[in-house]
C-alpha positions in Angstrom: 34.7 12.6 9.8 38.2 13.8 10.7 39.6 16.5 8.3 43.0 18.0 8.6 42.5 20.7 11.3 45.4 22.6 9.9 43.5 23.0 6.7 40.5 24.3 8.5 42.4 26.8 10.6 44.3 28.0 7.5 41.1 28.5 5.6 39.4 30.4 8.4 42.4 32.5 9.0 42.8 33.3 5.3 39.2 34.3 5.1 39.4 36.6 8.2 42.5 38.3 6.8 40.9 38.8 3.4 37.8 40.2 5.0 39.7 43.2 6.2 39.9 44.4 2.7 36.5 43.3 1.5 33.8 45.9 1.2 30.1 45.3 1.2 29.0 44.6 -2.3 26.3 46.4 -4.2 23.9 45.2 -6.8 26.0 42.2 -7.9 28.1 40.9 -5.1 30.5 37.9 -5.4 31.7 35.5 -2.8 34.2 32.8 -3.5 35.1 29.3 -2.4 38.0 27.0 -3.2 37.4 23.3 -3.4 39.9 20.8 -1.9 39.6 17.2 -2.9 41.0 14.9 -0.2 41.1 11.1 -0.5 37.8 10.7 1.6 36.2 14.1 1.6 35.5 17.4 -0.1 36.3 20.6 1.8 35.2 24.0 0.6 37.4 26.9 1.8 35.7 30.3 2.0 37.8 33.0 0.4 36.2 36.0 2.1 34.4 36.9 5.2 31.0 37.0 3.7 31.4 33.5 2.4 32.5 32.3 5.8 29.4 33.9 7.4 26.9 32.6 4.9 24.5 29.7 5.3 25.2 27.3 2.5 23.5 24.2 1.0 25.7 21.6 -0.6 23.9 19.7 -3.3 25.5 16.6 -4.7 24.3 14.5 -7.6 25.8 11.3 -8.9 25.2 7.9 -10.5 22.1 5.7 -10.0 20.0 8.9 -9.3 22.0 9.7 -6.2 21.0 13.1 -4.8 21.8 14.7 -1.4 21.4 18.1 0.0 23.2 19.2 3.2 22.8 22.6 4.9 25.8 24.2 6.7 25.2 27.0 9.2 27.2 30.2 9.0 30.8 29.9 10.2 30.6 26.1 10.0 33.3 24.3 7.9 31.8 22.9 4.7 32.9 19.3 4.5 31.4 16.3 2.8 32.5 12.7 3.6 32.6 10.7 0.4 33.0 7.3 2.1 30.4 4.8 1.0 29.6 6.5 -2.3 29.6 4.4 -5.4 32.3 4.7 -8.0 31.5 7.2 -10.8 31.3 10.8 -11.6 29.6 13.3 -9.3 28.6 17.0 -9.6 28.3 19.5 -6.7 26.9 22.9 -6.3 26.9 25.4 -3.4 23.7 27.4 -3.0 23.6 30.5 -0.8 20.6 30.2 1.6 21.3 33.2 3.9 23.7 36.0 4.6 23.8 38.0 7.8 22.8 41.6 7.3 21.3 41.1 3.9 17.6 41.6 4.0 15.4 42.5 1.0 11.9 43.9 1.0 9.1 43.1 -1.4 7.7 46.5 -1.0 10.7 48.2 -2.4 10.6 49.2 -6.1 14.4 48.6 -6.3 15.5 45.3 -7.7 17.1 43.2 -4.9 20.8 42.7 -5.1 22.1 39.2 -5.8 25.2 37.4 -4.5 27.0 35.3 -7.0 29.2 32.3 -5.8 32.5 31.8 -7.5 33.9 28.3 -7.3 30.6 27.0 -6.1 30.1 24.2 -8.6 32.2 21.5 -10.2 32.7 17.8 -10.6 34.7 15.0 -9.1 35.1 11.2 -9.5 35.4 8.3 -7.2 37.4 5.2 -8.1 37.8 2.2 -5.9 36.0 4.0 -3.1 38.4 7.0 -3.1 38.2 10.5 -4.5 40.3 11.0 -7.6 43.0 13.6 -7.1 42.3 16.4 -9.6 46.0 17.4 -9.6 47.1 14.1 -11.2 48.5 14.8 -14.7 47.2 13.0 -17.7 49.6 11.0 -19.9 49.3 11.1 -23.6 50.9 9.6 -26.6 52.0 12.2 -29.1 53.0 11.8 -32.7 55.1 14.3 -34.5 55.6 14.2 -38.3 54.2 10.7 -38.3 56.5 9.3 -35.6 55.5 8.3 -32.1 57.5 10.3 -29.6 56.5 8.1 -26.6 54.5 8.8 -23.5 54.6 12.4 -22.4 52.6 14.6 -20.0 50.4 17.6 -20.7 53.6 19.6 -21.2 53.9 18.0 -24.6 54.1 21.4 -26.1 57.6 21.7 -24.6 58.8 18.9 -26.9 57.5 21.0 -29.8 59.5 24.0 -28.5 56.4 25.9 -27.6 58.6 28.8 -26.3 60.4 29.0 -29.6 58.5 31.8 -31.5 60.5 31.0 -34.7 58.3 27.9 -35.1 55.1 29.9 -35.2 53.5 30.5 -38.6 52.0 33.9 -39.3 49.9 34.3 -42.4 49.2 38.0 -43.2 46.5 37.2 -45.7 43.3 35.2 -46.1 44.0 31.5 -45.8 41.8 28.9 -47.5 42.1 25.2 -46.8 40.8 23.0 -49.5 40.1 19.9 -47.5 39.9 19.3 -43.8 41.7 20.9 -40.9 43.1 19.1 -37.8 44.2 21.3 -34.9 45.8 19.9 -31.8 48.8 18.2 -30.4 47.6 14.7 -31.2 46.9 15.3 -35.0 49.0 12.9 -37.2 50.2 12.9 -40.7 47.6 11.1 -42.8 44.8 11.9 -40.4 41.6 10.1 -41.5 39.0 12.9 -41.4 36.0 11.1 -42.6 33.3 13.8 -43.1 35.0 16.1 -40.5 35.8 19.6 -41.9 37.5 20.8 -38.7 38.8 18.5 -36.0 40.3 19.5 -32.6 42.4 16.6 -31.3 44.2 16.6 -28.0 43.5 16.1 -24.3 42.4 19.7 -23.5 40.0 21.0 -26.2 39.1 24.7 -26.1 38.0 27.3 -28.7 38.4 30.8 -27.3 36.8 33.9 -28.6 39.1 36.7 -27.5 37.5 40.1 -28.3 40.2 42.8 -28.4 37.8 45.7 -28.6 39.0 48.6 -26.4 36.8 51.5 -27.5 34.1 52.7 -25.3 30.7 51.3 -26.1 31.9 48.3 -28.0 31.3 44.8 -26.5 34.5 43.1 -25.6 33.5 40.0 -23.5 35.6 36.9 -24.2 33.9 33.6 -24.7 35.1 30.0 -24.8 33.7 26.6 -26.0 35.0 24.0 -23.7 34.9 20.2 -24.1 35.4 18.3 -20.8 37.1 19.4 -17.6 40.9 19.4 -17.7 41.3 18.1 -14.1 41.5 14.4 -13.2 38.1 13.2 -12.1 36.4 16.1 -13.8 33.1 16.1 -15.7 32.6 15.0 -19.3 30.6 18.0 -20.6 30.4 20.7 -23.3 30.2 24.3 -22.0 29.9 27.8 -23.2 31.9 30.0 -20.8 31.9 33.7 -20.2 35.6 34.1 -19.6 35.5 37.8 -18.8 32.9 37.4 -16.0 34.1 33.9 -15.0 30.7 32.3 -15.5 29.4 29.2 -17.3 25.9 29.9 -18.5 25.4 26.8 -20.6 26.5 23.2 -20.1 25.6 19.8 -21.6 26.8 16.7 -19.8 27.8 13.5 -21.5 25.1 10.8 -21.8 22.4 13.5 -21.6 19.3 12.0 -23.3 18.4 12.8 -26.9 16.2 15.9 -27.3 17.0 17.0 -23.8 16.9 20.6 -25.3 15.3 21.1 -28.7 14.4 24.4 -30.4 12.3 23.9 -33.5 11.9 26.2 -36.5 9.0 28.0 -34.8 11.0 28.8 -31.8 9.2 26.3 -29.6 11.5 24.8 -27.0 11.2 21.1 -26.3 12.5 19.5 -23.1 12.6 15.7 -23.7 11.0 16.0 -27.2 11.9 17.0 -30.7 8.4 17.9 -31.6 7.4 20.7 -29.3 3.9 22.0 -30.0 3.8 25.0 -27.7 6.4 27.7 -26.6 7.8 25.4 -23.9 6.9 21.7 -24.1 8.1 19.3 -21.4 7.9 15.5 -21.9 8.6 12.9 -19.3 7.3 9.4 -18.3 6.4 10.4 -14.8 5.0 13.7 -13.6 6.8 16.4 -15.7 7.8 19.1 -13.2 8.9 22.7 -13.2 10.8 23.7 -10.1 10.9 27.3 -8.9 13.6 27.7 -6.2 14.4 30.9 -4.5 17.7 30.7 -2.6 19.0 33.2 -0.2 21.3 35.0 -2.7 19.1 38.1 -2.8 18.3 38.3 0.9 14.8 36.8 0.8 13.8 33.7 2.7 14.6 30.6 0.7 11.5 28.9 -0.7 11.0 26.2 -3.3 7.8 25.4 -5.3 7.1 22.7 -7.8 4.5 22.7 -10.5 3.8 19.2 -11.9 1.1 17.2 -13.6 0.2 13.5 -13.9 -2.8 11.2 -14.4 -3.9 12.0 -10.8 -3.9 15.8 -10.8 -2.1 19.0 -11.7 -0.6 20.3 -8.4 1.6 22.9 -6.8 3.9 21.5 -4.2 5.4 23.4 -1.3 8.8 21.6 -1.3 10.2 23.8 1.5 7.4 22.9 4.0 7.2 19.2 3.8 6.2 18.9 0.2 2.6 19.8 0.9 0.1 20.1 -1.9 -2.0 23.2 -1.3 -3.4 23.3 -4.8 -4.7 20.5 -7.0 -6.7 20.3 -10.2 -8.2 16.9 -11.0 -8.4 15.6 -14.6 -11.7 16.3 -16.4 -12.6 19.2 -14.1 -15.2 21.4 -15.7 -14.5 24.7 -17.4 -14.4 27.7 -15.0 -14.0 25.3 -12.1 -11.8 28.1 -10.6 -12.1 31.7 -11.6 -10.7 34.7 -9.7 -12.4 37.9 -10.4 -11.4 41.5 -9.3 -13.7 43.3 -7.0 -16.8 44.8 -8.6 -16.9 42.3 -11.5 -20.4 41.5 -12.8 -20.7 37.7 -13.0 -24.0 35.9 -13.6 -25.9 39.1 -12.7 -24.1 39.2 -9.3 -21.4 41.7 -8.2 -18.3 40.0 -6.7 -17.1 41.3 -3.3 -13.7 42.6 -2.4 -10.8 40.5 -1.0 -11.0 38.2 2.0 -11.9 39.8 5.3 -9.9 39.0 8.4 -10.8 39.7 12.0 -7.9 39.3 14.4 -5.7 38.1 11.5 -3.6 40.0 9.0 -3.9 37.5 6.1 -7.3 35.9 5.7 -7.6 32.5 4.0 -11.4 32.8 3.7 -13.9 35.5 2.7 -14.4 35.9 6.5 -11.8 34.7 8.9 -11.9 35.3 12.6 -9.1 34.5 15.0 -9.1 34.7 18.8 -6.3 35.0 21.3 -7.4 32.1 23.6 -9.5 34.3 25.9 -13.2 35.0 25.1 -14.8 33.2 22.2 -13.9 34.9 18.9 -17.6 34.9 17.9 -20.6 35.4 20.0 -24.2 35.7 18.8 -26.5 37.3 21.4 -30.1 38.4 21.3 -30.7 41.0 24.1 -34.5 40.9 24.2 -36.1 40.5 27.7 -38.8 38.3 26.3 -38.2 34.6 26.9 -38.8 33.1 23.5 -37.0 30.6 21.2 -35.4 32.5 18.3 -33.4 31.8 15.3 -29.9 33.2 16.0 -27.8 31.7 13.2 -29.1 31.3 9.6 -27.0 29.6 7.0 -28.4 30.3 3.5 -27.2 28.7 0.4 -28.5 27.5 -3.0 -27.8 24.0 -1.9 -26.5 22.3 1.2 -24.8 24.1 4.1 -21.8 22.9 6.1 -20.3 23.9 9.4 -16.6 22.9 9.8 -14.9 22.1 13.1 -11.1 22.1 12.7 -8.6 21.0 15.5 -5.5 23.1 14.8 -3.4 21.0 17.2 -2.8 18.5 14.4 -4.4 15.5 16.2 -6.7 14.9 13.2 -10.0 15.5 15.0 -11.8 17.6 12.4 -15.6 17.4 11.9 -18.4 18.7 9.6 -22.0 19.2 10.2 -23.9 19.2 6.9 -27.5 19.8 5.9 -28.5 18.9 2.4 -31.8 18.0 0.6 -31.1 14.4 1.6 -30.8 14.9 5.3 -28.4 15.9 8.1 -24.9 14.6 8.3 -22.0 14.5 10.7 -18.7 13.7 8.9 -15.2 13.2 10.1 -13.3 15.4 7.7 -9.8 13.8 7.9 -11.1 10.3 6.8 -14.1 11.7 4.9 -16.2 9.1 6.8 -19.9 10.1 7.4 -20.5 9.0 10.9 -24.2 10.1 11.3 -27.0 10.3 8.7 -30.5 11.5 9.6 -32.5 11.1 6.4 -34.9 13.7 5.3 -38.6 12.7 5.2 -38.2 9.1 6.4 -36.5 10.0 9.7 -34.2 7.0 9.2 -31.0 7.3 11.3 -27.8 5.6 10.2 -24.5 5.6 12.1 -21.1 4.4 10.9 -20.2 2.7 14.2 -21.9 1.1 17.2 -24.9 2.5 19.0 -24.2 2.4 22.8 -27.1 3.1 25.2 -26.8 3.9 28.8 -27.2 0.8 31.0 -25.3 1.7 34.1 -26.4 0.1 37.3 -25.9 3.3 39.2 -28.3 5.1 36.9 -31.1 2.6 37.4 -34.0 2.1 39.9 -37.0 -0.2 40.3 -34.9 -3.3 39.4 -37.1 -6.4 39.4 -36.1 -9.9 38.2 -38.2 -11.5 35.4 -39.3 -15.1 34.8 -37.5 -16.1 31.5 -40.1 -18.8 30.8 -42.9 -16.3 31.1 -41.1 -13.9 28.8 -40.6 -16.7 26.3 -44.3 -17.5 26.4 -45.1 -13.9 25.7 -42.7 -13.7 22.8 -44.3 -16.8 21.3 -47.7 -15.0 21.4 -46.2 -11.7 20.0 -47.2 -11.2 16.3 -44.2 -10.7 14.0 -44.7 -9.2 10.6 -42.8 -7.7 7.6 -43.8 -4.1 6.9 -42.6 -0.8 5.4 -42.9 2.8 6.6 -45.4 4.9 4.6 -42.7 7.5 3.9 -40.3 4.8 2.6 -42.5 2.1 1.3 -39.8 0.5 -0.9 -37.7 -0.6 2.1 -38.9 -3.7 3.9 -38.5 -4.3 7.7 -39.4 -7.2 10.0 -40.6 -6.9 13.6 -43.5 -6.4 16.0 -45.9 -3.5 16.1 -45.2 -1.1 18.9 -48.8 -1.5 20.2 -48.5 -5.3 20.4 -45.1 -5.0 22.0 -46.4 -2.6 24.6 -49.4 -4.8 25.3 -47.3 -7.9 25.9 -44.5 -6.4 28.0 -45.6 -2.9 29.0 -42.1 -1.5 28.3 -41.2 2.0 27.1 -42.8 5.4 27.5 -45.3 5.1 24.6 -47.2 2.4 22.7 -46.0 4.1 19.4 -42.3 3.5 19.8 -40.0 0.7 20.7 -36.7 1.2 22.4 -33.9 -1.0 21.1 -32.7 -1.7 24.7 -36.2 -3.1 25.4 -36.1 -5.4 22.4 -32.6 -6.6 23.4 -33.8 -7.3 27.0 -36.8 -9.2 25.8 -34.7 -11.2 23.4 -32.1 -12.1 26.1 -34.8 -13.1 28.6 -36.5 -15.3 25.9 -33.2 -16.9 25.1 -32.7 -17.8 28.8 -36.3 -19.2 28.9 -35.6 -21.2 25.7 -32.4 -22.4 27.3 -34.3 -23.7 30.4 -36.8 -25.5 28.1 -33.9 -27.0 26.1 -32.2 -28.2 29.3 -35.5 -30.0 30.4 -35.9 -31.6 27.0 -32.3 -32.7 27.0 -32.8 -34.4 30.4 -35.8 -36.3 29.1 -33.8 -37.3 26.0 -31.0 -38.6 28.2 -33.4 -40.8 30.3 -35.0 -42.2 27.1 -31.6 -43.0 25.7 -30.7 -44.8 28.9 -33.9 -47.0 28.7 -33.3 -47.7 25.0 -29.8 -48.8 25.8 -31.0 -51.2 28.5 -33.7 -52.7 26.3 -31.1 -53.0 23.5 -28.8 -55.0 25.8 -31.7 -57.3 26.8 -32.7 -57.8 23.2 -29.1 -58.7 22.4 -29.0 -61.3 25.1 -32.3 -62.8 24.0 -31.1 -62.9 20.4 -28.0 -64.8 21.5 -30.1 -67.4 23.4 -32.3 -67.9 20.4 -29.3 -68.5 18.3 -27.9 -71.1 20.6 -31.3 -72.9 20.7 -31.4 -73.0 16.9 -27.9 -74.3 16.8 -28.7 -77.2 19.2 -31.8 -78.0 17.2 -29.8 -78.2 14.0 -27.3 -80.5 15.7 -30.1 -82.8 17.0 -31.5 -83.2 13.5 -28.1 -84.2 12.2 -27.7 -86.8 15.0 -31.2 -88.3 14.3 -30.4 -88.5 10.6 -27.3 -90.4 11.3 -29.1 -92.8 13.7 -31.8 -93.5 11.1 -29.3 -94.3 8.4 -27.5 -96.8 10.7 -30.7 -98.6 11.8 -31.8 -99.0 8.1 -28.5 -100.6 7.2 -28.7 -103.0 10.1 -32.2 -104.1 9.1 -31.2 -104.7 5.5 -28.3 -106.8 6.6 -30.5 -108.9 8.9 -32.9 -109.7 6.2 -30.1 -111.0 4.0 -29.0 -113.2 6.8 -32.5 -114.6 7.4 -33.0 -115.5 3.7 -29.7 -117.3 3.6 -30.7 -119.3 6.6 -34.0 -120.4 5.2 -32.5 -121.4 2.0 -30.0 -123.6 3.7 -32.6 -125.2 6.0 -31.0 -124.2 9.0 -32.7 -124.0 12.4 -35.6 -121.7 12.5 -34.6 -118.2 13.6 -36.8 -115.3 14.5 -36.5 -112.4 12.1 -37.8 -108.9 12.0 -40.2 -107.5 9.4 -40.4 -103.8 8.8 -42.7 -101.6 7.0 -42.1 -98.0 6.6 -44.6 -95.3 5.9 -43.9 -92.1 4.0 -43.5 -88.9 6.1 -46.7 -87.1 6.9 -47.3 -83.4 6.5 -46.0 -82.7 9.9 -42.6 -84.0 9.0 -43.1 -87.4 10.6 -42.7 -90.9 9.3 -43.9 -94.2 10.8 -42.1 -97.5 11.1 -43.9 -100.8 11.8 -42.1 -103.9 12.8 -42.8 -107.5 14.0 -40.7 -110.5 15.2 -41.6 -113.7 13.4 -40.5 -117.2 13.5 -40.8 -119.8 10.8 -43.8 -121.3 12.5 -45.5 -118.0 12.2 -45.0 -118.2 8.5 -46.4 -121.7 8.1 -43.8 -123.8 9.8 -45.5 -125.9 12.5 -44.2 -127.0 15.7 -41.8 -124.2 16.3 -43.6 -123.0 19.4 -42.2 -119.5 19.0 -44.2 -116.4 19.8 -44.6 -113.6 17.4 -44.6 -110.0 18.4 -45.7 -106.8 16.7 -44.8 -103.2 17.4 -45.2 -99.6 16.1 -42.6 -96.8 16.3 -43.2 -93.2 15.3 -40.4 -90.8 14.7 -41.0 -87.1 14.4 -38.4 -85.1 12.3 -37.7 -81.5 12.6 -36.1 -79.7 9.7 
């Protein structure tokens, strides 16, 4: 952002010149700033040396929940680029975060002084992406004695001869108005008051309380009720102003929600509610919050805390240090979940101890806190006896489980817990609250959250001997496998071999009473290899049998084709024979007819055939007998013809 450098230099020079006549303030010191609204930026000009040398936070709040906070180091021009901000009304506030040479001490009984910033808050507007010039005069339409005078500026009072004192009316008596009263330059004849008793009507509305007391001891502070800023782009608000001390202790902005501040008849204050039930009652739809912000105006280090509550917890938030939540109370926590007692208090027949004890640390966060310097171990437990004997050197006693915490302060999230409870021994990663190791009490069952990795490094092994997978498979087949339960945990069922049987079959491990998981894995792998070899052999036999079956199938297919062809030829032969038989029969019938006709007409004797046909036999055969005869054979003498006989057998298939 490029701001007019002349303005910067002028502001700094003015501040340096003014600082020559500024003395160090006492209990209530005031520093001042003047705001310059440029088309694209806000510039805050320090009006004294202390203002110029102070560390300042600029807080800006605007439409659509816009909120920004920017810190400016001492002697740094305070500028804010307004480009890119949405159109609308904005509010700003300067907060003092630090002043050189001003340091307060908590140990002092004297109340710390406070620096008050004049000109450190205000409002501005953005229209069409540009800052609105506050110096622009407002135009108004004034009506005098019922007549419109036209468009005039804020100096409308000039048209009314404001400077002419003869137009003032002075009433030296009580004045009673029966009706309503309108005050202001825009009141008109025939004003419609409705239910209004007093109406202020113009473009700058103020009610001032000017206390003229001048006697010692009498209060004389002047006050003012102000409706809206008078500058272009200013805030729409209602304020109570302390004119004498140039302060605005109370302001209500336009569009503030109903019941934003409500004081009921019992004196209870409601924030967001009209029915407060306690002295201060805050209502909001999401995490009602109280903010406690210490700025640098009294010389202390700035620090901001939040107290808030929601359905998850009540918490204290350290806003200054990354919004950490050092304190939480969960809903439905029991009564007396946290009780702080002074030293020497009797509680449950026990006397409480004094405050936390720190060794190597000024402020202890635990009843006993020990801090080292990176050299020797902060804690060392040593038994100086000359007798070599195992001893108990650390005893943790508690009415319940005991825990040892290992915290990595580097921030790499490698914190661990060792815990001993009535259920067993646990190793827990604290950051994820994952229990990585559980050794159950009584049963001796061991459970881990991840993978169990056993050493199997070639360089760590000796007596390496190959095994026969087929032999291992045969031993596995002979190994008895049962379901069973441990006597200490008879409700949990397991499946596997007995250690004695496993040791007898394979001779693995150091005892016949335990089985190492690496041995069961090795046996399983070797048996799988043996089973693979057996499967390969079976698969080879299956392939040979399939080849033979395919060959026989092909031969059967060829034989079936030959049988089909033979059956087809046989069928065709039967058809031919049937046709031939039918033709022969027709021929014989015709010949008989011819012979009869010849005999009847006494023609020359001709030989003829005589047939006799037998019915088919059970074998599908029929017999035909035939003979050749002449008339002489039938009683006609002198023919001299020979007669012949024959027999024909035809076999039919069908």
